[in-house]
C-alpha positions in Angstrom: -37.9 -49.5 -9.8 -37.2 -46.6 -12.1 -33.3 -46.0 -12.8 -31.4 -42.8 -13.4 -29.0 -42.9 -15.8 -25.8 -41.3 -16.3 -25.0 -41.2 -19.9 -21.4 -40.7 -21.0 -20.7 -38.1 -23.9 -18.9 -39.5 -26.6 -18.5 -37.7 -30.6 -19.0 -40.4 -32.2 -22.7 -41.2 -31.1 -23.7 -37.7 -32.0 -26.3 -37.5 -34.6 -27.7 -34.4 -37.0 -31.1 -36.8 -38.2 -34.2 -38.3 -37.2 -33.5 -41.9 -38.7 -35.3 -44.8 -37.6 -32.4 -47.0 -38.9 -30.4 -45.3 -36.3 -29.6 -47.9 -33.4 -30.5 -47.0 -30.0 -27.5 -45.6 -27.3 -29.4 -46.7 -24.6 -32.9 -48.6 -23.4 -34.8 -47.1 -20.7 -38.0 -48.0 -18.8 -40.8 -45.8 -18.2 -40.3 -43.8 -15.2 -36.2 -43.4 -15.6 -34.1 -40.3 -15.4 -31.5 -39.5 -18.2 -28.9 -37.0 -16.9 -26.2 -35.9 -20.1 -25.2 -33.0 -21.4 -25.3 -31.8 -25.4 -23.0 -30.3 -27.8 -24.6 -26.5 -29.3 -26.6 -27.1 -32.4 -23.4 -25.6 -34.6 -21.2 -28.5 -33.5 -18.8 -26.4 -31.7 -16.0 -27.6 -29.8 -16.9 -27.9 -25.9 -14.3 -25.4 -24.6 -14.3 -21.8 -26.2 -12.0 -20.0 -24.6 -11.8 -17.1 -26.0 -15.2 -16.7 -26.4 -15.0 -13.0 -26.8 -12.1 -12.6 -29.4 -12.4 -12.1 -33.0 -10.9 -15.8 -34.3 -13.5 -18.6 -35.7 -15.6 -20.6 -33.0 -13.6 -23.6 -32.8 -15.8 -26.8 -34.3 -15.8 -30.8 -33.4 -13.8 -32.6 -35.6 -14.9 -35.7 -37.4 -18.5 -34.7 -38.3 -19.8 -36.2 -41.6 -22.1 -33.5 -42.9 -23.3 -35.3 -45.5 -24.8 -38.0 -43.0 -25.9 -35.4 -40.1 -26.8 -31.9 -41.7 -28.3 -30.8 -38.9 -28.2 -30.2 -35.5 -25.9 -32.1 -33.0 -28.0 -34.3 -31.0 -27.6 -36.6 -28.5 -29.3 -39.9 -28.2 -31.4 -41.7 -29.4 -32.7 -43.0 -26.4 -35.5 -45.7 -26.9 -38.0 -46.2 -24.3 -39.2 -50.5 -23.5 -42.3 -51.3 -24.6 -43.0 -47.8 -26.4 -45.1 -48.9 -29.9 -47.2 -46.4 -32.3 -50.4 -45.0 -31.1 -48.3 -44.5 -27.4 -47.0 -41.1 -26.2 -44.2 -40.2 -24.3 -43.6 -37.6 -21.7 -40.6 -36.1 -20.8 -40.1 -34.5 -18.1 -37.5 -31.9 -17.8 -36.0 -31.9 -14.5 -32.8 -29.6 -14.8 -31.3 -27.7 -18.2 -28.1 -26.3 -16.9 -26.2 -24.2 -20.1 -22.4 -24.2 -20.7 -19.9 -21.2 -20.2 -20.5 -19.8 -23.8 -22.8 -19.0 -26.5 -22.9 -17.5 -30.0 -26.2 -16.0 -31.9 -25.6 -15.0 -35.3 -27.6 -12.6 -38.2 -28.5 -11.9 -41.7 -25.4 -13.2 -44.6 -28.1 -15.5 -46.0 -31.3 -15.3 -48.1 -34.5 -16.1 -45.7 -37.6 -14.5 -46.6 -37.1 -12.8 -42.9 -33.5 -11.9 -43.9 -35.1 -10.8 -47.5 -37.7 -8.8 -45.8 -35.4 -6.8 -43.9 -33.2 -6.5 -46.4 -30.0 -8.2 -44.3 -29.6 -10.9 -46.7 -26.9 -9.5 -48.1 -25.6 -7.7 -45.8 -22.5 -9.0 -43.6 -23.7 -11.2 -41.1 -22.9 -10.6 -37.1 -21.8 -12.8 -34.7 -22.6 -12.4 -31.4 -20.3 -14.3 -28.9 -21.7 -14.6 -25.5 -19.9 -15.6 -21.8 -22.3 -17.1 -20.1 -22.9 -17.0 -16.3 -25.7 -19.3 -14.4 -26.2 -20.1 -11.1 -27.3 -23.3 -10.1 -28.4 -22.4 -6.7 -30.4 -19.4 -7.8 -31.5 -20.9 -10.9 -30.8 -18.1 -12.8 -28.1 -16.2 -14.8 -26.8 -13.4 -17.4 -24.6 -13.3 -20.9 -22.3 -11.1 -22.2 -21.3 -10.4 -25.2 -18.3 -8.7 -27.1 -19.7 -5.1 -27.3 -21.1 -5.3 -23.3 -24.9 -6.2 -24.4 -26.0 -8.5 -21.6 -29.3 -10.6 -21.3 -31.7 -12.6 -19.1 -30.9 -16.2 -19.4 -33.7 -18.8 -19.3 -32.7 -22.4 -20.6 -34.3 -24.9 -22.6 -33.5 -27.4 -25.3 -34.8 -26.2 -28.7 -34.7 -30.1 -29.7 -37.2 -32.3 -27.6 -38.3 -35.4 -30.1 -39.2 -38.9 -31.3 -38.7 -40.2 -34.3 -41.2 -39.5 -37.0 -42.3 -42.5 -39.1 -41.4 -43.4 -42.4 -37.8 -43.9 -43.9 -35.2 -41.9 -42.7 -33.1 -39.8 -42.7 -35.2 -36.9 -41.9 -34.3 -33.0 -41.1 -33.8 -32.1 -37.9 -34.7 -28.4 -38.3 -39.0 -28.5 -38.9 -41.0 -29.2 -36.2 -43.1 -31.8 -36.4 -45.9 -33.8 -35.2 -43.3 -35.7 -33.1 -42.1 -32.6 -32.0 -38.1 -32.0 -32.4 -37.3 -28.5 -33.5 -39.8 -26.7 -31.4 -37.7 -24.2 -30.3 -40.7 -23.0 -27.1 -39.0 -21.1 -25.1 -41.7 -22.6 -22.6 -39.9 -26.1 -22.3 -38.1 -24.4 -18.9 -37.1 -26.7 -16.1 -40.5 -27.5 -14.6 -41.8 -28.3 -17.7 -43.1 -31.7 -19.3 -43.8 -32.3 -23.1 -46.0 -34.8 -24.5 -44.8 -36.0 -27.7 -46.9 -39.2 -30.0 -44.6 -42.4 -30.6 -44.7 -43.1 -34.6 -42.0 -45.5 -34.2 -40.7 -48.9 -31.9 -39.1 -47.9 -28.7 -39.8 -44.1 -29.5 -36.5 -43.1 -30.3 -35.9 -39.7 -28.4 -33.3 -37.2 -29.1 -32.3 -34.1 -27.5 -30.3 -31.1 -28.2 -30.3 -27.6 -29.7 -29.4 -25.9 -26.1 -30.7 -22.0 -25.9 -29.7 -20.1 -23.0 -32.5 -17.6 -23.9 -34.6 -16.9 -26.8 -37.6 -14.6 -27.6 -40.5 -15.9 -29.4 -40.3 -16.2 -32.8 -36.1 -16.6 -33.1 -36.2 -13.7 -35.4 -32.9 -14.0 -36.6 -33.1 -17.8 -37.4 -30.8 -18.4 -34.3 -31.4 -18.2 -30.4 -28.8 -17.8 -27.4 -27.0 -21.2 -28.8 -25.1 -22.8 -26.5 -23.8 -26.5 -25.0 -25.8 -27.6 -22.0 -23.9 -28.6 -19.3 -26.0 -30.4 -17.5 -30.0 -32.0 -18.6 -32.1 -34.6 -16.3 -35.0 -35.5 -18.2 -37.5 -38.3 -16.5 -39.7 -39.8 -19.5 -43.0 -41.4 -18.8 -44.8 -43.9 -21.2 -48.7 -43.6 -21.7 -50.2 -46.5 -23.9 -52.3 -46.2 -26.4 -52.3 -42.2 -25.3 -50.5 -40.4 -28.3 -51.9 -37.0 -29.2 -52.7 -35.7 -32.1 -49.5 -33.0 -31.2 -47.3 -31.9 -29.1 -48.3 -30.9 -26.0 -46.8 -29.1 -22.8 -47.4 -28.4 -19.3 -45.4 -25.5 -17.8 -44.2 -23.1 -15.1 -46.3 -20.6 -18.3 -49.1 -22.5 -18.0 -51.0 -25.6 -20.8 -49.4 -25.4 -24.1 -50.4 -26.2 -27.2 -48.4 -26.9 -31.1 -49.6 -25.9 -34.2 -46.9 -26.1 -37.6 -47.2 -25.9 -40.6 -45.4 -23.5 -44.0 -48.9 -21.2 -43.4 -49.1 -19.2 -40.7 -52.8 -19.1 -40.2 -52.6 -22.8 -40.5 -50.2 -23.2 -37.9 -52.5 -20.9 -35.8 -55.9 -23.1 -36.6 -53.2 -26.5 -35.4 -52.9 -24.9 -32.5 -56.5 -23.5 -31.0 -57.7 -26.9 -32.3 -55.5 -28.4 -29.6 -56.8 -26.2 -27.7 -60.6 -26.9 -28.0 -60.1 -30.4 -27.8 -58.1 -29.9 -24.1 -61.5 -28.1 -23.0 -63.7 -30.5 -24.6 -61.9 -33.3 -23.1 -61.0 -31.6 -19.5 -64.1 -29.8 -19.4 -66.8 -31.5 -21.8 -67.5 -28.2 -23.9 -68.9 -27.9 -26.8 -65.9 -26.7 -29.6 -67.9 -23.3 -30.5 -68.0 -22.5 -26.0 -64.8 -23.6 -25.7 -63.8 -21.3 -28.1 -65.3 -18.4 -26.6 -63.6 -19.0 -23.3 -60.4 -19.5 -25.3 -60.6 -15.9 -26.8 -60.8 -14.9 -23.3 -58.1 -16.8 -21.1 -55.6 -18.3 -24.0 -52.6 -16.3 -25.2 -51.4 -17.1 -28.9 -47.5 -16.7 -29.6 -45.8 -17.5 -32.5 -43.3 -20.2 -31.5 -40.4 -19.6 -34.6 -40.8 -18.4 -38.2 -37.3 -19.4 -39.2 -37.5 -23.5 -39.4 -39.0 -23.7 -42.8 -42.9 -24.4 -41.5 -44.0 -21.7 -39.0 -44.6 -22.8 -35.7 -47.3 -21.3 -32.9 -48.2 -21.9 -29.1 -51.5 -20.9 -27.7 -50.6 -21.0 -24.1 -53.6 -21.3 -21.1 -51.6 -19.6 -17.9 -52.7 -21.1 -14.5 -55.1 -18.9 -12.6 -56.9 -17.8 -15.8 -59.7 -19.9 -15.8 -61.2 -20.2 -12.8 -64.4 -22.3 -13.0 -66.5 -24.0 -15.8 -70.0 -24.6 -15.5 -69.8 -23.3 -11.9 -67.0 -25.8 -11.3 -63.7 -24.5 -9.6 -60.9 -25.3 -11.9 -57.9 -26.9 -10.1 -55.0 -24.8 -10.4 
């Protein structure tokens, strides 16, 4: 019988790397539910009482930056019986942001900052007070300048551990997911990830209260998550070539590569595979149909490799070969 595991937060079990040698924090079974909270990606303290003030954001004590240089992640969680070649489905049942967040822009060299001539500028730090209503499933955030944005919370990092010797950086997204930074992975979404190491070793974190496609400054509205509820389902021998998702926006296929065109081709390859498996379509016909119903979006351009996701919204492809397509 499926169990619900309420994971008590402990700072000493946070990690900032993917590493097959990390002992799992907990082993769960297929169908089990994890209820947890996450720390913001920057390892800041849970409470920021003067979020609109001028003092630096308070950091958590005790982090070993050399050992854990990346995002503050919760886990890893092993799934009983998971083996390389399987697929792990992560169903996002609830995501509740914390009461504060931050966004930074400029002040460091990147291809985007260099092109926009802000690499040498004084960095801008927006400090957000977050107001989320669980009853409405909606909210807003207000920064120190009086800017107000609508919220759409999701986890930037949801990933299984990649194969090979560790540790591995949390920054670039991979075949095993990780730092996908896809704004469509909100509550009600389901993300399918390949398993490359025994147990899968699922890690999650990098809460975003909202983000635009591209994450153009390099950061979203970064925040802790007060509550995250995830159901994990194991699919033996079902590993996809790349992550795939079913979301409120539609079916989502991912591509990641240092070259944006290669990432685009990878996402489209997954679309052709999806349409071929689901409807028996040859590649050229699938591509022709995709050109009429699939949206290509730039997921992010700031994580060392570029991300593209292709979205097939529900209700666009109405019939194939005269047979109605289910919604």
